[in-house]
PDB file as gemmi writes it, atoms N, CA and C in Angstrom:
CRYST1    1.000    1.000    1.000  90.00  90.00  90.00 P 1                      
ATOM      1  N   MET A   1       0.845  -1.176   0.000  1.00  0.00           N  
ATOM      2  CA  MET A   1       0.000   0.000   0.000  1.00  0.00           C  
ATOM      3  C   MET A   1       0.892   1.240   0.000  1.00  0.00           C  
ATOM      4  N   LYS A   2       0.431   2.247  -0.678  1.00  0.00           N  
ATOM      5  CA  LYS A   2       1.189   3.482  -0.802  1.00  0.00           C  
ATOM      6  C   LYS A   2       0.956   4.371   0.421  1.00  0.00           C  
ATOM      7  N   LEU A   3       2.005   5.081   0.838  1.00  0.00           N  
ATOM      8  CA  LEU A   3       1.883   6.019   1.954  1.00  0.00           C  
ATOM      9  C   LEU A   3       1.247   7.301   1.429  1.00  0.00           C  
ATOM     10  N   VAL A   4       0.007   7.521   1.791  1.00  0.00           N  
ATOM     11  CA  VAL A   4      -0.725   8.699   1.339  1.00  0.00           C  
ATOM     12  C   VAL A   4      -1.144   9.523   2.545  1.00  0.00           C  
ATOM     13  N   PRO A   5      -1.281  10.830   2.368  1.00  0.00           N  
ATOM     14  CA  PRO A   5      -1.568  11.719   3.506  1.00  0.00           C  
ATOM     15  C   PRO A   5      -2.901  11.480   4.205  1.00  0.00           C  
ATOM     16  N   ASN A   6      -3.889  10.896   3.524  1.00  0.00           N  
ATOM     17  CA  ASN A   6      -5.202  10.761   4.148  1.00  0.00           C  
ATOM     18  C   ASN A   6      -5.327   9.529   5.039  1.00  0.00           C  
ATOM     19  N   LEU A   7      -4.242   8.770   5.231  1.00  0.00           N  
ATOM     20  CA  LEU A   7      -4.270   7.632   6.138  1.00  0.00           C  
ATOM     21  C   LEU A   7      -4.281   8.116   7.584  1.00  0.00           C  
ATOM     22  N   THR A   8      -4.869   7.332   8.459  1.00  0.00           N  
ATOM     23  CA  THR A   8      -4.821   7.670   9.878  1.00  0.00           C  
ATOM     24  C   THR A   8      -3.394   7.468  10.379  1.00  0.00           C  
ATOM     25  N   ASP A   9      -3.074   8.056  11.526  1.00  0.00           N  
ATOM     26  CA  ASP A   9      -1.745   7.897  12.100  1.00  0.00           C  
ATOM     27  C   ASP A   9      -1.424   6.432  12.343  1.00  0.00           C  
ATOM     28  N   GLU A  10      -2.400   5.704  12.862  1.00  0.00           N  
ATOM     29  CA  GLU A  10      -2.194   4.286  13.161  1.00  0.00           C  
ATOM     30  C   GLU A  10      -1.902   3.488  11.896  1.00  0.00           C  
ATOM     31  N   ALA A  11      -2.644   3.759  10.829  1.00  0.00           N  
ATOM     32  CA  ALA A  11      -2.430   3.056   9.563  1.00  0.00           C  
ATOM     33  C   ALA A  11      -1.069   3.398   8.971  1.00  0.00           C  
ATOM     34  N   LEU A  12      -0.689   4.658   9.057  1.00  0.00           N  
ATOM     35  CA  LEU A  12       0.600   5.095   8.538  1.00  0.00           C  
ATOM     36  C   LEU A  12       1.749   4.447   9.309  1.00  0.00           C  
ATOM     37  N   LEU A  13       1.650   4.442  10.638  1.00  0.00           N  
ATOM     38  CA  LEU A  13       2.689   3.807  11.450  1.00  0.00           C  
ATOM     39  C   LEU A  13       2.751   2.307  11.192  1.00  0.00           C  
ATOM     40  N   SER A  14       1.620   1.688  10.973  1.00  0.00           N  
ATOM     41  CA  SER A  14       1.578   0.263  10.685  1.00  0.00           C  
ATOM     42  C   SER A  14       2.266  -0.040   9.354  1.00  0.00           C  
ATOM     43  N   LEU A  15       2.008   0.783   8.345  1.00  0.00           N  
ATOM     44  CA  LEU A  15       2.653   0.588   7.040  1.00  0.00           C  
ATOM     45  C   LEU A  15       4.159   0.795   7.126  1.00  0.00           C  
ATOM     46  N   ILE A  16       4.591   1.833   7.837  1.00  0.00           N  
ATOM     47  CA  ILE A  16       6.028   2.088   7.998  1.00  0.00           C  
ATOM     48  C   ILE A  16       6.680   0.927   8.739  1.00  0.00           C  
ATOM     49  N   GLY A  17       6.023   0.440   9.776  1.00  0.00           N  
ATOM     50  CA  GLY A  17       6.550  -0.699  10.526  1.00  0.00           C  
ATOM     51  C   GLY A  17       6.682  -1.938   9.663  1.00  0.00           C  
ATOM     52  N   ALA A  18       5.675  -2.189   8.835  1.00  0.00           N  
ATOM     53  CA  ALA A  18       5.725  -3.353   7.946  1.00  0.00           C  
ATOM     54  C   ALA A  18       6.856  -3.223   6.939  1.00  0.00           C  
ATOM     55  N   ARG A  19       7.073  -2.015   6.444  1.00  0.00           N  
ATOM     56  CA  ARG A  19       8.186  -1.797   5.504  1.00  0.00           C  
ATOM     57  C   ARG A  19       9.530  -2.010   6.187  1.00  0.00           C  
ATOM     58  N   LEU A  20       9.653  -1.536   7.429  1.00  0.00           N  
ATOM     59  CA  LEU A  20      10.896  -1.755   8.173  1.00  0.00           C  
ATOM     60  C   LEU A  20      11.140  -3.253   8.372  1.00  0.00           C  
ATOM     61  N   ALA A  21      10.088  -3.989   8.683  1.00  0.00           N  
ATOM     62  CA  ALA A  21      10.221  -5.437   8.880  1.00  0.00           C  
ATOM     63  C   ALA A  21      10.662  -6.117   7.590  1.00  0.00           C  
ATOM     64  N   ARG A  22      10.081  -5.718   6.453  1.00  0.00           N  
ATOM     65  CA  ARG A  22      10.482  -6.307   5.170  1.00  0.00           C  
ATOM     66  C   ARG A  22      11.935  -6.001   4.849  1.00  0.00           C  
ATOM     67  N   LEU A  23      12.369  -4.772   5.124  1.00  0.00           N  
ATOM     68  CA  LEU A  23      13.775  -4.404   4.877  1.00  0.00           C  
ATOM     69  C   LEU A  23      14.713  -5.195   5.782  1.00  0.00           C  
ATOM     70  N   ARG A  24      14.311  -5.385   7.032  1.00  0.00           N  
ATOM     71  CA  ARG A  24      15.130  -6.164   7.964  1.00  0.00           C  
ATOM     72  C   ARG A  24      15.278  -7.590   7.468  1.00  0.00           C  
ATOM     73  N   LEU A  25      14.164  -8.175   7.021  1.00  0.00           N  
ATOM     74  CA  LEU A  25      14.197  -9.543   6.520  1.00  0.00           C  
ATOM     75  C   LEU A  25      15.001  -9.648   5.228  1.00  0.00           C  
ATOM     76  N   ALA A  26      14.913  -8.626   4.371  1.00  0.00           N  
ATOM     77  CA  ALA A  26      15.690  -8.625   3.126  1.00  0.00           C  
ATOM     78  C   ALA A  26      17.192  -8.587   3.407  1.00  0.00           C  
ATOM     79  N   ARG A  27      17.577  -8.008   4.534  1.00  0.00           N  
ATOM     80  CA  ARG A  27      18.990  -7.962   4.939  1.00  0.00           C  
ATOM     81  C   ARG A  27      19.355  -9.153   5.822  1.00  0.00           C  
ATOM     82  N   ASN A  28      18.411 -10.076   5.985  1.00  0.00           N  
ATOM     83  CA  ASN A  28      18.604 -11.314   6.736  1.00  0.00           C  
ATOM     84  C   ASN A  28      19.023 -11.042   8.179  1.00  0.00           C  
ATOM     85  N   LEU A  29      18.360 -10.079   8.819  1.00  0.00           N  
ATOM     86  CA  LEU A  29      18.616  -9.759  10.220  1.00  0.00           C  
ATOM     87  C   LEU A  29      17.435 -10.212  11.069  1.00  0.00           C  
ATOM     88  N   THR A  30      17.724 -10.744  12.240  1.00  0.00           N  
ATOM     89  CA  THR A  30      16.656 -11.018  13.192  1.00  0.00           C  
ATOM     90  C   THR A  30      16.326  -9.716  13.912  1.00  0.00           C  
ATOM     91  N   GLN A  31      15.200  -9.695  14.594  1.00  0.00           N  
ATOM     92  CA  GLN A  31      14.860  -8.508  15.377  1.00  0.00           C  
ATOM     93  C   GLN A  31      15.914  -8.274  16.455  1.00  0.00           C  
ATOM     94  N   GLY A  32      16.425  -9.346  17.037  1.00  0.00           N  
ATOM     95  CA  GLY A  32      17.466  -9.229  18.059  1.00  0.00           C  
ATOM     96  C   GLY A  32      18.759  -8.647  17.505  1.00  0.00           C  
ATOM     97  N   GLN A  33      19.152  -9.088  16.311  1.00  0.00           N  
ATOM     98  CA  GLN A  33      20.373  -8.556  15.702  1.00  0.00           C  
ATOM     99  C   GLN A  33      20.214  -7.073  15.370  1.00  0.00           C  
ATOM    100  N   LEU A  34      19.064  -6.715  14.815  1.00  0.00           N  
ATOM    101  CA  LEU A  34      18.803  -5.311  14.498  1.00  0.00           C  
ATOM    102  C   LEU A  34      18.820  -4.460  15.759  1.00  0.00           C  
ATOM    103  N   ALA A  35      18.191  -4.952  16.813  1.00  0.00           N  
ATOM    104  CA  ALA A  35      18.168  -4.224  18.077  1.00  0.00           C  
ATOM    105  C   ALA A  35      19.579  -4.030  18.613  1.00  0.00           C  
ATOM    106  N   GLU A  36      20.391  -5.071  18.568  1.00  0.00           N  
ATOM    107  CA  GLU A  36      21.763  -4.976  19.072  1.00  0.00           C  
ATOM    108  C   GLU A  36      22.586  -3.986  18.258  1.00  0.00           C  
ATOM    109  N   GLN A  37      22.503  -4.067  16.930  1.00  0.00           N  
ATOM    110  CA  GLN A  37      23.278  -3.166  16.078  1.00  0.00           C  
ATOM    111  C   GLN A  37      22.826  -1.720  16.209  1.00  0.00           C  
ATOM    112  N   ALA A  38      21.527  -1.512  16.464  1.00  0.00           N  
ATOM    113  CA  ALA A  38      20.995  -0.159  16.614  1.00  0.00           C  
ATOM    114  C   ALA A  38      21.139   0.364  18.038  1.00  0.00           C  
ATOM    115  N   GLY A  39      21.541  -0.498  18.978  1.00  0.00           N  
ATOM    116  CA  GLY A  39      21.671  -0.078  20.372  1.00  0.00           C  
ATOM    117  C   GLY A  39      20.328   0.104  21.046  1.00  0.00           C  
ATOM    118  N   LEU A  40      19.360  -0.718  20.665  1.00  0.00           N  
ATOM    119  CA  LEU A  40      18.010  -0.633  21.208  1.00  0.00           C  
ATOM    120  C   LEU A  40      17.627  -1.950  21.861  1.00  0.00           C  
ATOM    121  N   GLY A  41      16.558  -1.925  22.600  1.00  0.00           N  
ATOM    122  CA  GLY A  41      16.015  -3.152  23.160  1.00  0.00           C  
ATOM    123  C   GLY A  41      15.203  -3.888  22.114  1.00  0.00           C  
ATOM    124  N   LEU A  42      15.105  -5.189  22.282  1.00  0.00           N  
ATOM    125  CA  LEU A  42      14.331  -6.017  21.359  1.00  0.00           C  
ATOM    126  C   LEU A  42      12.886  -5.543  21.295  1.00  0.00           C  
ATOM    127  N   ARG A  43      12.323  -5.193  22.429  1.00  0.00           N  
ATOM    128  CA  ARG A  43      10.927  -4.750  22.474  1.00  0.00           C  
ATOM    129  C   ARG A  43      10.721  -3.466  21.666  1.00  0.00           C  
ATOM    130  N   THR A  44      11.707  -2.572  21.643  1.00  0.00           N  
ATOM    131  CA  THR A  44      11.593  -1.333  20.859  1.00  0.00           C  
ATOM    132  C   THR A  44      11.494  -1.656  19.379  1.00  0.00           C  
ATOM    133  N   VAL A  45      12.338  -2.564  18.904  1.00  0.00           N  
ATOM    134  CA  VAL A  45      12.295  -2.965  17.492  1.00  0.00           C  
ATOM    135  C   VAL A  45      10.951  -3.628  17.184  1.00  0.00           C  
ATOM    136  N   GLN A  46      10.485  -4.468  18.077  1.00  0.00           N  
ATOM    137  CA  GLN A  46       9.192  -5.124  17.873  1.00  0.00           C  
ATOM    138  C   GLN A  46       8.071  -4.097  17.778  1.00  0.00           C  
ATOM    139  N   ARG A  47       8.103  -3.107  18.660  1.00  0.00           N  
ATOM    140  CA  ARG A  47       7.068  -2.071  18.650  1.00  0.00           C  
ATOM    141  C   ARG A  47       7.151  -1.219  17.379  1.00  0.00           C  
ATOM    142  N   LEU A  48       8.366  -0.928  16.911  1.00  0.00           N  
ATOM    143  CA  LEU A  48       8.510  -0.184  15.657  1.00  0.00           C  
ATOM    144  C   LEU A  48       7.877  -0.952  14.505  1.00  0.00           C  
ATOM    145  N   GLU A  49       8.156  -2.241  14.430  1.00  0.00           N  
ATOM    146  CA  GLU A  49       7.627  -3.041  13.337  1.00  0.00           C  
ATOM    147  C   GLU A  49       6.118  -3.236  13.434  1.00  0.00           C  
ATOM    148  N   LEU A  50       5.581  -3.175  14.634  1.00  0.00           N  
ATOM    149  CA  LEU A  50       4.131  -3.265  14.808  1.00  0.00           C  
ATOM    150  C   LEU A  50       3.444  -1.929  14.549  1.00  0.00           C  
ATOM    151  N   GLY A  51       4.224  -0.852  14.494  1.00  0.00           N  
ATOM    152  CA  GLY A  51       3.647   0.473  14.287  1.00  0.00           C  
ATOM    153  C   GLY A  51       3.106   1.083  15.558  1.00  0.00           C  
ATOM    154  N   ALA A  52       3.659   0.678  16.702  1.00  0.00           N  
ATOM    155  CA  ALA A  52       3.199   1.213  17.984  1.00  0.00           C  
ATOM    156  C   ALA A  52       3.558   2.690  18.078  1.00  0.00           C  
ATOM    157  N   ALA A  53       2.592   3.513  18.437  1.00  0.00           N  
ATOM    158  CA  ALA A  53       2.776   4.961  18.435  1.00  0.00           C  
ATOM    159  C   ALA A  53       3.672   5.461  19.563  1.00  0.00           C  
ATOM    160  N   ALA A  54       3.845   4.682  20.630  1.00  0.00           N  
ATOM    161  CA  ALA A  54       4.599   5.165  21.781  1.00  0.00           C  
ATOM    162  C   ALA A  54       6.111   5.074  21.596  1.00  0.00           C  
ATOM    163  N   THR A  55       6.573   4.515  20.481  1.00  0.00           N  
ATOM    164  CA  THR A  55       8.000   4.370  20.245  1.00  0.00           C  
ATOM    165  C   THR A  55       8.628   5.738  20.020  1.00  0.00           C  
ATOM    166  N   GLN A  56       9.801   5.944  20.598  1.00  0.00           N  
ATOM    167  CA  GLN A  56      10.473   7.222  20.444  1.00  0.00           C  
ATOM    168  C   GLN A  56      11.089   7.336  19.056  1.00  0.00           C  
ATOM    169  N   LEU A  57      11.181   8.550  18.583  1.00  0.00           N  
ATOM    170  CA  LEU A  57      11.720   8.809  17.262  1.00  0.00           C  
ATOM    171  C   LEU A  57      13.195   8.434  17.161  1.00  0.00           C  
ATOM    172  N   SER A  58      13.944   8.545  18.250  1.00  0.00           N  
ATOM    173  CA  SER A  58      15.365   8.200  18.192  1.00  0.00           C  
ATOM    174  C   SER A  58      15.558   6.717  17.884  1.00  0.00           C  
ATOM    175  N   GLY A  59      14.674   5.865  18.364  1.00  0.00           N  
ATOM    176  CA  GLY A  59      14.736   4.445  18.042  1.00  0.00           C  
ATOM    177  C   GLY A  59      14.493   4.210  16.566  1.00  0.00           C  
ATOM    178  N   PHE A  60      13.562   4.948  16.008  1.00  0.00           N  
ATOM    179  CA  PHE A  60      13.273   4.854  14.579  1.00  0.00           C  
ATOM    180  C   PHE A  60      14.504   5.248  13.760  1.00  0.00           C  
ATOM    181  N   VAL A  61      15.172   6.322  14.164  1.00  0.00           N  
ATOM    182  CA  VAL A  61      16.361   6.783  13.449  1.00  0.00           C  
ATOM    183  C   VAL A  61      17.470   5.740  13.533  1.00  0.00           C  
ATOM    184  N   ARG A  62      17.657   5.133  14.696  1.00  0.00           N  
ATOM    185  CA  ARG A  62      18.698   4.120  14.850  1.00  0.00           C  
ATOM    186  C   ARG A  62      18.440   2.913  13.962  1.00  0.00           C  
ATOM    187  N   VAL A  63      17.196   2.469  13.912  1.00  0.00           N  
ATOM    188  CA  VAL A  63      16.859   1.333  13.056  1.00  0.00           C  
ATOM    189  C   VAL A  63      17.081   1.696  11.588  1.00  0.00           C  
ATOM    190  N   CYS A  64      16.671   2.884  11.199  1.00  0.00           N  
ATOM    191  CA  CYS A  64      16.884   3.326   9.818  1.00  0.00           C  
ATOM    192  C   CYS A  64      18.372   3.407   9.493  1.00  0.00           C  
ATOM    193  N   ARG A  65      19.184   3.809  10.449  1.00  0.00           N  
ATOM    194  CA  ARG A  65      20.635   3.881  10.232  1.00  0.00           C  
ATOM    195  C   ARG A  65      21.203   2.485   9.946  1.00  0.00           C  
ATOM    196  N   VAL A  66      20.809   1.499  10.741  1.00  0.00           N  
ATOM    197  CA  VAL A  66      21.297   0.132  10.545  1.00  0.00           C  
ATOM    198  C   VAL A  66      20.830  -0.421   9.196  1.00  0.00           C  
ATOM    199  N   LEU A  67      19.599  -0.099   8.806  1.00  0.00           N  
ATOM    200  CA  LEU A  67      19.058  -0.598   7.547  1.00  0.00           C  
ATOM    201  C   LEU A  67      19.501   0.229   6.338  1.00  0.00           C  
ATOM    202  N   GLY A  68      20.325   1.260   6.551  1.00  0.00           N  
ATOM    203  CA  GLY A  68      20.839   2.074   5.449  1.00  0.00           C  
ATOM    204  C   GLY A  68      19.822   3.009   4.832  1.00  0.00           C  
ATOM    205  N   LEU A  69      18.906   3.519   5.640  1.00  0.00           N  
ATOM    206  CA  LEU A  69      17.838   4.382   5.124  1.00  0.00           C  
ATOM    207  C   LEU A  69      18.017   5.855   5.448  1.00  0.00           C  
ATOM    208  N   VAL A  70      19.071   6.218   6.172  1.00  0.00           N  
ATOM    209  CA  VAL A  70      19.220   7.611   6.604  1.00  0.00           C  
ATOM    210  C   VAL A  70      19.335   8.557   5.409  1.00  0.00           C  
ATOM    211  N   GLU A  71      20.040   8.122   4.356  1.00  0.00           N  
ATOM    212  CA  GLU A  71      20.192   9.001   3.193  1.00  0.00           C  
ATOM    213  C   GLU A  71      18.870   9.254   2.482  1.00  0.00           C  
ATOM    214  N   ARG A  72      17.872   8.441   2.753  1.00  0.00           N  
ATOM    215  CA  ARG A  72      16.558   8.636   2.132  1.00  0.00           C  
ATOM    216  C   ARG A  72      15.698   9.634   2.896  1.00  0.00           C  
ATOM    217  N   PHE A  73      16.150  10.090   4.047  1.00  0.00           N  
ATOM    218  CA  PHE A  73      15.382  11.071   4.814  1.00  0.00           C  
ATOM    219  C   PHE A  73      15.177  12.357   4.021  1.00  0.00           C  
ATOM    220  N   GLU A  74      16.099  12.661   3.117  1.00  0.00           N  
ATOM    221  CA  GLU A  74      15.979  13.883   2.318  1.00  0.00           C  
ATOM    222  C   GLU A  74      14.692  13.856   1.486  1.00  0.00           C  
ATOM    223  N   THR A  75      14.341  12.693   0.963  1.00  0.00           N  
ATOM    224  CA  THR A  75      13.094  12.607   0.200  1.00  0.00           C  
ATOM    225  C   THR A  75      11.893  12.532   1.121  1.00  0.00           C  
ATOM    226  N   PHE A  76      12.107  12.004   2.322  1.00  0.00           N  
ATOM    227  CA  PHE A  76      11.036  11.881   3.301  1.00  0.00           C  
ATOM    228  C   PHE A  76      10.656  13.250   3.871  1.00  0.00           C  
ATOM    229  N   ILE A  77      11.674  14.029   4.232  1.00  0.00           N  
ATOM    230  CA  ILE A  77      11.458  15.365   4.788  1.00  0.00           C  
ATOM    231  C   ILE A  77      12.383  16.330   4.034  1.00  0.00           C  
ATOM    232  N   PRO A  78      11.963  16.821   2.877  1.00  0.00           N  
ATOM    233  CA  PRO A  78      12.839  17.692   2.090  1.00  0.00           C  
ATOM    234  C   PRO A  78      13.042  19.047   2.746  1.00  0.00           C  
ATOM    235  N   GLU A  79      14.206  19.622   2.478  1.00  0.00           N  
ATOM    236  CA  GLU A  79      14.497  20.965   2.989  1.00  0.00           C  
ATOM    237  C   GLU A  79      13.702  21.967   2.171  1.00  0.00           C  
ATOM    238  N   GLU A  80      13.041  22.863   2.876  1.00  0.00           N  
ATOM    239  CA  GLU A  80      12.219  23.838   2.178  1.00  0.00           C  
ATOM    240  C   GLU A  80      13.102  24.949   1.631  1.00  0.00           C  
ATOM    241  N   ALA A  81      12.937  25.243   0.366  1.00  0.00           N  
ATOM    242  CA  ALA A  81      13.724  26.292  -0.266  1.00  0.00           C  
ATOM    243  C   ALA A  81      12.967  27.616  -0.175  1.00  0.00           C  
ATOM    244  N   ALA A  82      13.687  28.649   0.236  1.00  0.00           N  
ATOM    245  CA  ALA A  82      13.072  29.977   0.318  1.00  0.00           C  
ATOM    246  C   ALA A  82      12.983  30.568  -1.085  1.00  0.00           C  
ATOM    247  N   SER A  83      11.976  31.372  -1.296  1.00  0.00           N  
ATOM    248  CA  SER A  83      11.820  32.013  -2.596  1.00  0.00           C  
ATOM    249  C   SER A  83      12.949  33.020  -2.799  1.00  0.00           C  
ATOM    250  N   PRO A  84      13.296  33.336  -4.035  1.00  0.00           N  
ATOM    251  CA  PRO A  84      14.358  34.322  -4.284  1.00  0.00           C  
ATOM    252  C   PRO A  84      14.084  35.673  -3.632  1.00  0.00           C  
ATOM    253  N   MET A  85      12.823  36.096  -3.589  1.00  0.00           N  
ATOM    254  CA  MET A  85      12.496  37.387  -2.971  1.00  0.00           C  
ATOM    255  C   MET A  85      12.730  37.329  -1.459  1.00  0.00           C  
ATOM    256  N   ALA A  86      12.378  36.222  -0.824  1.00  0.00           N  
ATOM    257  CA  ALA A  86      12.598  36.083   0.610  1.00  0.00           C  
ATOM    258  C   ALA A  86      14.092  36.076   0.917  1.00  0.00           C  
ATOM    259  N   GLN A  87      14.894  35.467   0.055  1.00  0.00           N  
ATOM    260  CA  GLN A  87      16.343  35.457   0.249  1.00  0.00           C  
ATOM    261  C   GLN A  87      16.914  36.870   0.142  1.00  0.00           C  
ATOM    262  N   LEU A  88      16.421  37.643  -0.801  1.00  0.00           N  
ATOM    263  CA  LEU A  88      16.891  39.016  -0.939  1.00  0.00           C  
ATOM    264  C   LEU A  88      16.526  39.865   0.274  1.00  0.00           C  
ATOM    265  N   LYS A  89      15.321  39.686   0.788  1.00  0.00           N  
ATOM    266  CA  LYS A  89      14.882  40.453   1.953  1.00  0.00           C  
ATOM    267  C   LYS A  89      15.732  40.151   3.173  1.00  0.00           C  
ATOM    268  N   ARG A  90      16.150  38.894   3.321  1.00  0.00           N  
ATOM    269  CA  ARG A  90      16.964  38.517   4.482  1.00  0.00           C  
ATOM    270  C   ARG A  90      18.439  38.778   4.247  1.00  0.00           C  
ATOM    271  N   GLU A  91      18.808  39.156   3.047  1.00  0.00           N  
ATOM    272  CA  GLU A  91      20.204  39.463   2.687  1.00  0.00           C  
ATOM    273  C   GLU A  91      21.146  38.317   3.048  1.00  0.00           C  
ATOM    274  N   GLY A  92      20.743  37.087   2.734  1.00  0.00           N  
ATOM    275  CA  GLY A  92      21.590  35.929   2.961  1.00  0.00           C  
ATOM    276  C   GLY A  92      21.567  35.375   4.375  1.00  0.00           C  
ATOM    277  N   ARG A  93      20.915  36.056   5.317  1.00  0.00           N  
ATOM    278  CA  ARG A  93      20.859  35.561   6.700  1.00  0.00           C  
ATOM    279  C   ARG A  93      19.855  34.423   6.804  1.00  0.00           C  
ATOM    280  N   GLN A  94      20.113  33.471   7.685  1.00  0.00           N  
ATOM    281  CA  GLN A  94      19.204  32.365   7.935  1.00  0.00           C  
ATOM    282  C   GLN A  94      18.067  32.826   8.846  1.00  0.00           C  
ATOM    283  N   ARG A  95      16.895  32.308   8.614  1.00  0.00           N  
ATOM    284  CA  ARG A  95      15.764  32.598   9.486  1.00  0.00           C  
ATOM    285  C   ARG A  95      15.963  31.860  10.798  1.00  0.00           C  
ATOM    286  N   ARG A  96      15.776  32.536  11.918  1.00  0.00           N  
ATOM    287  CA  ARG A  96      16.015  31.940  13.225  1.00  0.00           C  
ATOM    288  C   ARG A  96      14.759  31.750  14.056  1.00  0.00           C  
ATOM    289  N   ARG A  97      13.712  32.474  13.768  1.00  0.00           N  
ATOM    290  CA  ARG A  97      12.500  32.405  14.582  1.00  0.00           C  
ATOM    291  C   ARG A  97      11.267  32.419  13.711  1.00  0.00           C  
ATOM    292  N   ALA A  98      10.213  31.837  14.250  1.00  0.00           N  
ATOM    293  CA  ALA A  98       8.905  31.930  13.617  1.00  0.00           C  
ATOM    294  C   ALA A  98       8.250  33.207  14.110  1.00  0.00           C  
ATOM    295  N   THR A  99       7.456  33.808  13.269  1.00  0.00           N  
ATOM    296  CA  THR A  99       6.834  35.068  13.660  1.00  0.00           C  
ATOM    297  C   THR A  99       5.684  34.864  14.630  1.00  0.00           C  
ATOM    298  N   GLY A 100       5.048  33.723  14.579  1.00  0.00           N  
ATOM    299  CA  GLY A 100       3.910  33.490  15.470  1.00  0.00           C  
ATOM    300  C   GLY A 100       2.712  34.310  15.036  1.00  0.00           C  
ATOM    301  N   LYS A 101       1.720  34.355  15.895  1.00  0.00           N  
ATOM    302  CA  LYS A 101       0.523  35.131  15.583  1.00  0.00           C  
ATOM    303  C   LYS A 101       0.752  36.588  15.935  1.00  0.00           C  
ATOM    304  N   LYS A 102       0.202  37.444  15.116  1.00  0.00           N  
ATOM    305  CA  LYS A 102       0.315  38.873  15.396  1.00  0.00           C  
ATOM    306  C   LYS A 102      -0.662  39.246  16.504  1.00  0.00           C  
ATOM    307  N   ALA A 103      -0.243  40.170  17.336  1.00  0.00           N  
ATOM    308  CA  ALA A 103      -1.092  40.622  18.436  1.00  0.00           C  
ATOM    309  C   ALA A 103      -2.286  41.391  17.869  1.00  0.00           C  
ATOM    310  N   VAL A 104      -3.418  41.144  18.441  1.00  0.00           N  
ATOM    311  CA  VAL A 104      -4.635  41.826  18.015  1.00  0.00           C  
ATOM    312  C   VAL A 104      -4.645  43.199  18.676  1.00  0.00           C  
ATOM    313  N   ALA A 105      -4.821  44.235  17.855  1.00  0.00           N  
ATOM    314  CA  ALA A 105      -4.861  45.597  18.395  1.00  0.00           C  
ATOM    315  C   ALA A 105      -6.155  45.787  19.179  1.00  0.00           C  
ATOM    316  N   ARG A 106      -6.006  46.219  20.436  1.00  0.00           N  
ATOM    317  CA  ARG A 106      -7.191  46.456  21.256  1.00  0.00           C  
ATOM    318  C   ARG A 106      -7.639  47.899  21.080  1.00  0.00           C  
ATOM    319  N   LYS A 107      -8.950  48.060  21.109  1.00  0.00           N  
ATOM    320  CA  LYS A 107      -9.491  49.419  20.998  1.00  0.00           C  
ATOM    321  C   LYS A 107      -9.222  50.143  22.311  1.00  0.00           C  
ATOM    322  N   PRO A 108      -8.771  51.396  22.222  1.00  0.00           N  
ATOM    323  CA  PRO A 108      -8.547  52.146  23.459  1.00  0.00           C  
ATOM    324  C   PRO A 108      -9.875  52.411  24.171  1.00  0.00           C  
ATOM    325  N   LYS A 109      -9.807  52.390  25.486  1.00  0.00           N  
ATOM    326  CA  LYS A 109     -10.999  52.657  26.284  1.00  0.00           C  
ATOM    327  C   LYS A 109     -11.389  54.118  26.128  1.00  0.00           C  
ATOM    328  N   LYS A 110     -12.666  54.333  25.934  1.00  0.00           N  
ATOM    329  CA  LYS A 110     -13.142  55.695  25.737  1.00  0.00           C  
ATOM    330  C   LYS A 110     -13.008  56.479  27.030  1.00  0.00           C  
ATOM    331  N   TRP A 111     -12.370  57.627  26.964  1.00  0.00           N  
ATOM    332  CA  TRP A 111     -12.149  58.476  28.124  1.00  0.00           C  
ATOM    333  C   TRP A 111     -13.374  59.356  28.336  1.00  0.00           C  
ATOM    334  N   THR A 112     -13.755  59.523  29.586  1.00  0.00           N  
ATOM    335  CA  THR A 112     -14.866  60.427  29.919  1.00  0.00           C  
ATOM    336  C   THR A 112     -14.374  61.423  30.967  1.00  0.00           C  
ATOM    337  N   TRP A 113     -15.093  62.552  31.091  1.00  0.00           N  
ATOM    338  CA  TRP A 113     -14.727  63.576  32.050  1.00  0.00           C  
ATOM    339  C   TRP A 113     -14.786  63.031  33.459  1.00  0.00           C  
ATOM    340  N   GLY A 114     -13.825  63.414  34.265  1.00  0.00           N  
ATOM    341  CA  GLY A 114     -13.807  63.024  35.654  1.00  0.00           C  
ATOM    342  C   GLY A 114     -12.919  61.804  35.927  1.00  0.00           C  
ATOM    343  N   GLU A 115     -12.454  61.124  34.881  1.00  0.00           N  
ATOM    344  CA  GLU A 115     -11.548  59.996  35.057  1.00  0.00           C  
ATOM    345  C   GLU A 115     -10.112  60.465  34.924  1.00  0.00           C  
ATOM    346  N   PRO A 116      -9.215  59.867  35.725  1.00  0.00           N  
ATOM    347  CA  PRO A 116      -7.806  60.253  35.575  1.00  0.00           C  
ATOM    348  C   PRO A 116      -7.292  59.816  34.199  1.00  0.00           C  
ATOM    349  N   ALA A 117      -6.387  60.577  33.655  1.00  0.00           N  
ATOM    350  CA  ALA A 117      -5.864  60.304  32.311  1.00  0.00           C  
ATOM    351  C   ALA A 117      -4.896  59.155  32.294  1.00  0.00           C  
TER     352      ALA A 117                                                      
END                                                                             
């Protein structure tokens, strides 16, 4: 099955886990061998292959490293390229912060006679 954006998180994790299991088997590694080479516990590898959501991302990265998938992360999470106009505005500087939401301008309270300014 293809990894498509409209899948639920559980379905997506299950598909990724199944793909990791197939790659492990194609390299003729047991779950124990993969866990040892990645520096993880056997249960972590089992949970990754089952698509368990509670697995930490660092375990996923370690397994991908052992299976030779780290270089494919570029296609998985591509670096966003800034537009030429945005690059000119920043004059070559890297963006360091997100702007966040702009503050909503509050209307000033109407002043009446007899109130302190």
